[in-house]
C-alpha positions, 0 to 999 in steps of 0.5 A: 620221436622214438628211434630204433637202431637195428644192426642190419636192414633185415632186422629194421624191416622186421621191426617196422613190420610190427609197428603201426601202419601205414609205413613210409620208406625214406632214404636209410630209414622207415617211418611208422604210422605212429611216427616212430623211426626205424633205421639200421647199421650195415655191420660196423659203420665205424672202424678203428683208424689206421696208424697213419691217421694218428701220425703220417709217418706211420704210412711207411712201415719201420721197426723204429715206429713200433709198438704203435699205441694210440694215447687217444683212440679214434674211429673213422667212418667206413667209406662204403657206408659213410652215407648211412652213418650220416643218416643214422647220426642225424636221426639219433640227434633228432630222437627223444628216445633211442632203442638199441636193437643190435644183435644179442652178442658182444659185437652187436652191443658195441656196433650200435653203442659206438654209433650213439657215442659218435653222434655225441649225444648228451649224457642224459640222453645216453643214460635213457637208451633202451635195449631190445634183444631180438633173436627171431625175425618173425613178427610174433617174436619181434613184437614180444621183444619190443614189448620188453625193453631193458636199460642199455646201461645194463649192457655197458660192461659187455660193450666195454669188453667188445671195445677192449677186444677190438682195440687189443686186436688192433694193437696185436695185429697191426704191431706184430704184423708189421714187426714180423713182415719187416723182419721177414723181408730181411730173410727174403719174404715178399709177402705180408706176414700177418699175425693175429692173436686167434689166426696164428694159434689156429695156424699153429694147430694145423702146422703142428698136426701136419708135421706130426703126420709127416714125422709119424712112423707106423709101428705094430702093436698086438692084442689077444682075444680069448675064445671061450665056450660054456659047458653048453657049447655057447661061445664068445670072445674076450679081450686081454687086459695087460696088467701093470707088469706089462708096462715095460712092453707097452707104448704111451697109449698102453698098447703092447708092442712086443710080439713075444709077450702077446704070443706067450699069453696065447700059449698060456691061456690055450686049453685052460679054464677061465672063471667068470670073476665079475659080471655087471649089467646096467641099464644105460640111457642117452638123452637127446643131443642139445639144440645146436650152437653155431660151432656144433652145427658147423661140425655136423654140417661138415661131417654130413654134407662136406660144408665148410664153416664159412658156408654153414655160417653164410647159409645160416644168415640166409635162413635167418635174414632172408627166409626167417626160418631159424633164430639168431645163428651166431649163438654160442649157447645150446639151451633155450629159455623156459618160456620157449617151451610154449612155442613148441606146437608152432615150431613142430608144425612148421617142421612138419610143413617145411621138411618132408624127410621129418614129416612122419617124425613130427607127427609122432613126436611127444610134445609133452616131453620137456628135455633138459634144453629148456633152462633159463639158468643156462641162457645168457645173451643168446639161446640155441639155434632152432627153427622158427614157427614160420611155414614156407613154400619157398624152394630152398637151395641145396645148402639151405635145405641141408642146414635147415634139416639138421637144425630141425632134426636137432630140435625135434629130438627134444620130444623123443624119449632117451635111447635105452640099452642094457650093457653087460660087462664080464671079466674072465680070469684065465691063467692069472690074466684078465679078459673082458667081453661086453654085450649091448642090448638095445631096448628103446631107440628113442631119439635115435630113430631120427638119426638113421637107425630104424631097428633095435640091434644087439650083440649077444653074450651067453647067460653067465654067472659069477664064478662060472667055469669056462673053457678057453679052447684057443686064442687069436693074436691080432697084429695091428698098425698104429696110425697117424692123426688125420689132417684137420678138416673144418669139423675137426679144426672147429672141435679143436678150437672149441676144445683147445684146452687139451693142447695146453699143458699149463694147468691154470690156463687149461682150466681157463680154456675149459671155462671159455669158448676156446679159440675165437668165438662162434661168430669169428671161427669160420672167418678165421679158417677162411682168412688163413686160406685167403692169406695162403697160410693154409690150402684146402685139399678136398675136405682137408686143411693143409699148411703151406710152406709159407704158413710153416715158415711163419710159425717157425719164425715167431716165438712159440707162445705167439702160435700157441693158444695160451695167450688167447685163453687168458684174453678171453678169460679177461674179456669175460671178467670185464663183461662181468665188471671184475677187471677194468678195461685199462688194466687189460690194455696196459698189460697188452701194451707192456707185452708188445714193448717186450716183443718189439725190444726182443726182436733184435734176437729173432731167428727168422727162417729164410723165406727166399725159396717160397713162391710169392703169394697170389696177393695182387700187387695193388692189394698188397700195397693197400694192405701195407699202407692201410693195415687190414680191414675189419668187419664183424665176420672177419677181423684181424684176430 
């Protein structure tokens, strides 16, 4: 008997739909007409055991217990899905052939592997497990995936990497949360002070940004515009470019902050001759943006529709599982397999049918254009999020409509020409100073016509030649004020999490972060932001995210390196190397264990802030007791990270 093990019921339904009929529904699984079984997990059916499972004394929190590091790891059935685990385990033992159909990512690989391991099947049976990668729940895509099974052994390193991440997060979250909660109690804290290797650096970003804004003192700076005319009385303005000699009068952003210097420039250039020193004209082209990965989609949806990262993720799951209108949404990739190019006719036809706002654009799209997004070398476990070929007449919710529209528009952009424009840059020398003016002449909108632009525009410079003499008949002195950075929104925080390298000064770690996904993963970032709000470390004010007094007190009470992104950079680098079989699981866990011993041993010198004046968080007392006694629940979307 062949058994397919899907990650969720929605995928199990998609698999059984393409198997021979008649289909029979049993408790917790399907049977096809040819005898195959299709069962499913419901996310993780197993979770890492809580500390008290290893030793009952860990039921109560004491500094003397730390760090808690299991010598042999145990997993426990999740109480809500214990029945389904029993059904899946029984089917695994009875099956002659097992097909792993977890989601095509690190967590999806582990999720099914851990259930197969829990069933304690023979080594021979385990070595023959097949793997299918399904990222589109529509019948043709599912059928194609089932026809191309791979060996599950090919993904063993990916599973070990996910297991290492899971156990490391347990070690980090359990031990440091207990450590700083217990230390915090000596300073009046009544809340659980949760610490995680992703959530705490993200909180650190928000706290530091808020405090930078509060410390900010607006200061004036100055710019000078030269007002120039040709001998035919055609006029334009050029902006002064301060020289190296002006550096003592400039701030770190190279803005002139001494008004007298700018006033001197105005007086020196007025009624003087300017010479066109350099003139360049280049045709520039901008290619269409690549199809979305989850973070890019969340950023655009927040900017355009005000949706939170969690709302976008939940909406994508609905479009994927319920409506089958998009491909697998938890993707970190923005490229497509080259074979998908053949599906473009069906996908564009579906867009034309499903999205009225894109109907005309779908009709004029040039499907002979092959953009850079189709590239097998850039596709790994996932591919970009794109629409499927499914046509629908079902009314979508407002959130679903908006997110689906963005995904469709981004895909459709691949079949429009690049945006073309000519850029002219002129350097004018006046009284020894350099002034620059730029001109942009749009030639072809290309894909930009999809993005709320309907006609060509341009700025205008006169026809100029190098060496030409101009008259500077006056100058404008502009006084501007420096402005503070803005509070984070979901969009800007997601951008910071994915581009977190810019917040790191260590060149080695900065290089690592540029090669990784930054803080968190596509699947976890929305949950991390939501978790910070739930734990009252962060509060939403409109679109903005503000740190609370509790969140600030926590960040200022722990060692700086726990609230900086450096450690997560090294973790993600090592996990990626583990997935490529470059380092071992044991090496990774041992290094983390050594670090936990160091942190616990140094805790006697901790300078925790006072928490006495802070309002108690709104955790229910029952929920607070449960958190203290049992640790924190983990799921695929929201983990102790």
